[in-house]
N, C-alpha and C positions, 0 to 999 in steps of 0.2 A: 642457466642462470637466473632466469626471472623467478623461478620458485624460490631459489636460495635468497634473492633480494626480498623478496615477499616474507619469507620466514623470519630473516633478521631484520626486517624494516629499514633497509638501505634508501636513503633520499635519492631522487633522481639525479642531482647534481654530484653525489658520491658514487655512482655506479662505475663510472670509467676509472676512478682513481682505485677502488676496490679490486676490479677485474686486472688491471694493469700490475697490480702488487703481486698477483698470482702468475704473471707470466714468466717463463724461463727460457733460456737458452735463445735459439734463434728468433721465437716468438718476441722476446724481450727486447732484443737488438732490433728486430723489425719496427717494434713500437716506439722505442726511444727515437729512431730516425724519422719514423712517421709523425711523430709528436711535433717536433721541430719544424717539420715542413707545414704543420697546420698553423704555426704562428703562436703568438703569445695567447694566454687566456685558457678557459677550461674548455676542453673538447667534451662535447656532449655526449650522452649515451648512444643516441640514435646515429651520430656521425661515426663514434667509434665502432659501432655494430656493422654499419655499411663499409667501413674500412677494413675491418676484420674479415667479413664475408667476401668483400672484393679479392682479399690476399689469400685466404685460405679455403674459399669455396667460390671459386670463379663461375662466371656465367656459363660457361660450356658444361661444367659439371652439373649445374642446376638443369640445364637443358637436357642432358643424359638422365638424370633421375626423371624428369618430367615425361620423356619417352618411355622410360621403363614403366612409369605409371600407367600411361595411355595404353601401352600394350600388354599390360598385365592381364592374363587369364588364368582361371584356375587349372586348367588342363589336369595333370595327374595328382595335384595337390589335394588334400582333404580340406574342407570347407573351413576348418579351423586355421590350417596353415596358410590359405588363400587370404582369409581375414587378417592375419597377422602381417603378412606382406603388403596387402592394401593399406593397412593402417601405417606401416613404415613409410611407404611410397608417398601417402597422401599428404605428408606435411611439406613436400616440396612443391605441391600444386595446389595451394589454399584456395585458388580462384576456380578451381574444378569441384571443391567440395565445401564451399562456402555456406550453403544450405543444407539441411537435413535430406532433403528431397533429393539434391544434386548428388550427395554422397550415395544414398540409396540406389539411385539409377544407376550410377557408375559401378556400383559394387555388383548389381544385379547383372550388367552388360559383362562381367568378366567371369561369372559362373558358368559351369559347364551347361550345355544346351539343355540337357534333360533336366537339370535342376531348375536353370532359369524358366523353363516353359511352366514347372510347376509353381515357382515363386510369383511368376508375371500375372497368373490367373487372379492372385488376390489384389492386384494394382496398389501395391504397397508405396507409401510414401515416405515413410522413416527408416533410416538406416538400421536401427535395432530391430524393427519388425522384419525387414528383408533379410537381416543377418539370421535371425531365428528361423525363419521359413527355410532359408538355405541349409541350417544345419538339420532341421526336421526332415528336410526331403532327403538329405544324405544318409540320415540315420534310419529312415524308413526302409531305403532301398538296400541298405547293408545289412538288414535283417536284425538290427539291434533294437528297433521298435517292437513291442509285443502286438502283433497284428493276429487277429483271428478272421480267417477267411470265411465269410457267412455262408458259403455254399454247403460246406461240410465240416466246418468248426476246427480246422487245424490251427494250431499257433504258429506264427511266423510265416504263413503259407502266403507267398505272393503270386497273383494270377499269372504274371508272365511266365513263371517257373512251373506252373501246373500241367502235369502230364494228363491227369484225369478231368480237367475242367470240362472237356466236351461231354464226357460221360456223365459227370455230376450234373451238368445243366440239364440232360435230358430225363433225369430222374425227379420224379415229385418228392417234396420233401416236407415233412410236417415240422414246422420250427419249435412248436411246444406242445405238450400233451395237457389236457385239462387238468386242473388240480385234484379233481377227484381220482382221476386214473394214476395220477403221479403218485400218490400216498400208497395205492394198492399194488404198486408194481412188484411182481415176484423178483427175489434176489436168488442169484444162481452164481456159482464159480466154475470155471473151466479150467481144465488142466491139458496141456498139450504132452503127448508122449510119443517117443519113435517106437519102430516094430521091436527094436532090440529091447526096450524097456519093458514092453508087453509081455515077451517072451521070457 
């Protein structure tokens, strides 16, 4: 509602009348009876909001949403889905996320352990940075990031998946040839043939 008020520039003393005009059915009946109980005079926007939330979003529901937020963990969600759920529930507990550092810390606590450990190393204090590192950690381990394993130059190769890592580490390797040798490298083509193709 506040966004709509800002857009059409509704004054503070007109907000209650503006919203009450759009109430229909049961909500309208509730407001008419509540307005008479409030007495003569204009009901302020703050008071209307308080009464409305008391009726349609009672304290027990707010408590349930707060518990959902505090128990929120990434589990089997992608980082993007976890972030969306985090943002959705964070609005019910503004005191838990009222600074960027608190928001980042809470977001990080809900990440999967292996992602959280990679993000924690950076000691991030902003929500945006924490979120980006969470995404990049997930992307790295899902194989979407283009990784070249330095030991023998395979793209997308991750050490934990390597069957030849032990063998590759025991073989000394020249990382680059001197430029003079690179220019005079012989070029050759090889073909694979089976015995049937030879005969």
